[in-house]
C-alpha positions, 0 to 999 in steps of 0.5 A: 562554515562554508556558504555555498551559493548556486544559480536559480536554475541549478538550486531547482535542479538539485531540489527536484533530484532530492525530491525524486529521490526521496519519492522513490525510496518511499515507494519501494515500502508497500503500504500496510493499510490498502483500500477495497479495490486494491484488496479485491485486486490481490485476492483476485475477486471481483465482488464487494460481497465476497470481500465483506463476507471474508471481512465479516468471517473474520478471515482478513483484518480491517480497519474503519477509520470512518463510516464510509472508509474501510481499509484492509491489511495487506500482511492479512491478506497475504497470510489469507492467501498463504493459508489456502495454498496448496503444495505440489506433488 
């Protein structure tokens, strides 16, 4: 077994690079569950009432882990958008 000694500055520089690398890999995968604001952005709607109607009609999947927290399934939103896509002539 080898022991490697680093100066404090070199250690922290290496540590920062490792953290940066891990964060860049983690950020490439979009979250499965998104909040109302992001769901409305992807659906290009501005009304929370419209989002609630989509939820109530069962057109988009959602989860409510707490009373005032509602999360939406990103895949469900993409499926809803694709379902309403029109083919070109």
